[in-house]
N, C-alpha and C positions, 0 to 999 in steps of 0.2 A: 706788472700789475695790470690786469685787464679791466675794461669798463663793463658796466652791467649790459646784459643781453636780452634779446627777445622782448622788446618793448615797442609800443606803437605810439606815435605822436598824437596829442590831443590838445584840447584848449583848457586853459586854467579855469575857466567858468564851470566846467563840468565837475570840479571838485566841491562836493557838498556833503554834509552829514545829517541834513534835516531828516527826521523820521527814520533813522536807522533802527533804533530799539526804544523801548520805553524808557522814560527819564528816571523813574525810581529805581530801576535795576542797575544803573551805572551812575552813582553819585559823584564820582571823581572826574575831573576834567582838566585838560591842559591843551596847549597849542604847541605842537612840535615845530621847531625851526632849525634850519641849517644842519639838518641830520645826515649823517654818513653811515652807510652800511658797508662793513668790510667783512666778506665771507671767505672762510678757508675750508677746503675739503680735507678730511681726515679719515683714517681707518676706523671703521665703526667698532672693531674689536678693542681698540685702544681707548676709545672714548666711552663705551657702554658702561663700564664699572663706575663711572661718575654720574650716571643718571639713576635716580632711585625708583624702585617700584612704588606705586603701580604704573609708572610711566614707562613707555618703551621708546628706545631711540629710533627716530625716523630717518630713513636713508633715501637717497635718489641715486640711481644707477650705481648701487653697491657702495656709496660713499655717504658718510655722515658729514655734517657741516658745523663748524663753529663760527660765531660772529662777535665782532666788536663794533658797538654802535654808539658813537658820540653824537650828542645833539643838545640843543637848548630847549628846556621845558619852560614855556612862557604862559603866564596867567593860569598857573596851576593851582588847584584847590578843590573845594567842594562846589558843585554846581549851585547857582542862584545865590551865592554869597557875594557881598560887595567886593570891589577890586582891591581895597586895602587889606583884605584877608587872603588874597591870592599871593603867589610869589613867582619869581623867575630864577631858574637855576640852570647851570650847566650840569650835564649828566653823561655817564657812560654805562652801558650795559654789556655784560659778557654772557653770551647765551649759545644754546643749541637748539635743535629742532626734534620734537618729540610727538607722540601720540598717546591719548588716553581714551580707552574704549573706542578706539578706532578714529577718534576726532584729532586732527592736527593741532599742535600748539607749539609754543616755545618755552624753554626752561632757562630760567635766570640763575646762572651761577652767582652773580652778584651785580650790584648797582652802586656806582660811586656818584656822589653829588658834591657841590662845592659849599655846602653849609652844614655844620655840625648839628644845629638845632633841627633843620629839615631832615637830616639823616635819622635822627633820633625819632622825631615824630612820625615821619613817613614809614619808618621801619616797624615801629610799634602798631601802627594803624593797619598796615597792609600785610605784615609778617614777611615781607620781602627783605633779604639781606642787604640793607642799605648802609653805606659807609661814607665818611667824609673824606674829600681829597682837595688839594689845592689845585684849582683850574684857572685857565686863562683862555678866553675865546675872543678872536678878532675877526672882523669881516671888512675887507677892503674892496670898494666898489671899482671895477674897471682895470684891475691890475693883471688879470690873466693875459697870456699871449693873444687870445682872440677878443680881448676887450671885456671879458666876463668878470665875475667876482672871484675873489680868493678868500677862503676861510682857513684860519689857523687855529688849532685846538691842542692844548697841552694840559696834562694832568699828572700830579704826583701824590702818592699816598704812602705814608710810612706804616708798613704793616708789621714791623717789629714791635714798635711801641703801641700799636693799636689805635693810632690817631684816627678819629672818626668812626671807629667801630663801636657798636653798642656795648661791647665789653671786650677786655683784652683777650678773653678766652675764645672770642669769635675770630680773632685776627689769624690769617693763614701764615704758614711758614714762609719766610723770605725776608728781603731787606726793604725794597720799595716797589710799589706798583706804579710804573712810569709809562706814559703814553704820550706821543707827540706825532701830529699829522697835519699836513696841509693839503687842501683840495680845491680844485678849480672846475666847477660844473660848467656844462655847456648850456645853451639857451633852450633846448628842445625838451619840453615836458612830455612825459609818456607814461602809459599804463602797461603793466606786464600782461602779456597774452596768457589766458587760462591754459594750464598744462605745461607751461615753460618753467625752466629753472628759476627765472626771476620771480615768477608768481609763487612758486613753491617756497622760496626763501622769505617772502614778504607778506603773503596773504594768509596770516594766521591770526585768528580772533580770540585764542585762548592762551593764557600764560600761566606758568607754574614756577614755584620757587620753593627751595628748602625752608621748612618752618624753623623757628628758633631753635628747637630741640634737635633739628636735623643737622645743624652745623656742629663743628667740633666742640665737644663738651669736656668738662674736667673729670667726668666719671670714667672709670676704667673697668675693663673686664677682668676676669680671673687671671689672665696672663699679664696683667699690668699695663695693657695697651689702652690708648684712648679709643672710645667707640663712638659711632655716630647712630643716632636714632634716624629713622627714615621718614619723619613727618613731612608731608608735602601740602602746600597750599596752592589753590588755583583760583583764577578769576577770568573775566572776559573783557575784551576792549571792543569798542564800536567806532567805526570811522568810515569814510569813503575810501575808494581804492587809492593806493599810494601814487602820488604824482611823482614819478621817478625821472632822474636826469643821469645821463652818462657823466662821469667826472674823471679828470686826471688827478692822481693821488701820490703824494710823497710821504711815505711812512718812515719817519726818522727814528722812532723808539716805540717799543712795545714790550713790556714785561707783565702784562695783565694776566696772561695764561699761567705763567709760573707763580704769580702772586695768588692766584686762585687755585693753585695745586692741580692744574690741568696739563695734559700733554701738549707739546708744541707741535703745530702743523708744519709740514715741510714745504708745501706748495705755496705759490703766490696767491694772495687773495684776489677776488673780484670785488668791484666797488660800484656802489650806486648812491645817489644823492636825492634827498627829498627836501625842498625849499621850505615847505610849510604844510601842516595838516592838523586840523582840530580833531580831538578824540576824546572819548569818555571811557571810563572803566569802572568795573565793579570792585568792591572790597573783597579781597581773596578769602576763601573759606577752605577749611580742612578737606583734603581730597580723600575719598574712601579708598580703602585698599582693593576692593572688589567692585 
């Protein structure tokens, strides 16, 4: 498993989101903490059928990429609301990289969070396919071999019974969505250089997700097969450049691709760590077909 590449060292004080975009256009806010990017290359012909039109699968050097991103969403909620109305939750996204009308973005196959109530509320507000999972995150100071910190992240979701899904019809085929990883970032904060693979994978300000009707429904076509509508929702995020760190990773379990009915990548992932980043987001809207 390789560490993140093509990054330059910088100072933490350079990380700021002040004045990125207007406040009214991005009413959602959160602070990302202890986040890990795990990126796998994959044959684009294998992944392309899983990306709905009008999106196109984005590739780099003839390879598509899928990512699993565990993190802690801290102080999340509506901007300018009191703290007691905000929440903190562990979360995992499963995503790939796409383009819409020539603009790069990421496509969320699914999001798991560790609260059934938050999964229901967030999913209905944003149209993102959010489900509940049992998660445990621990951060131990100074336990890495170089004296740094160690983060452990574990998640389990029962997809047979539909635990945490907005409805059992939304649950993908499979037994459990399981994920367990330990990571030990180094101390050097860095930004990805423009044009590098690291920047290509992280510097995306648009996100897309299947609408509720785009996931597996109970309706069937004339041949009796389940069918998928292709509704897509999209939104924007605003934040400063990602403060990235190289990290050693031990991935002990990952069935998230199978649980989301996705192909399994064969190569080893590359890894990047983000200690903290404040961001805002718009409420997703339906994406036009043309």
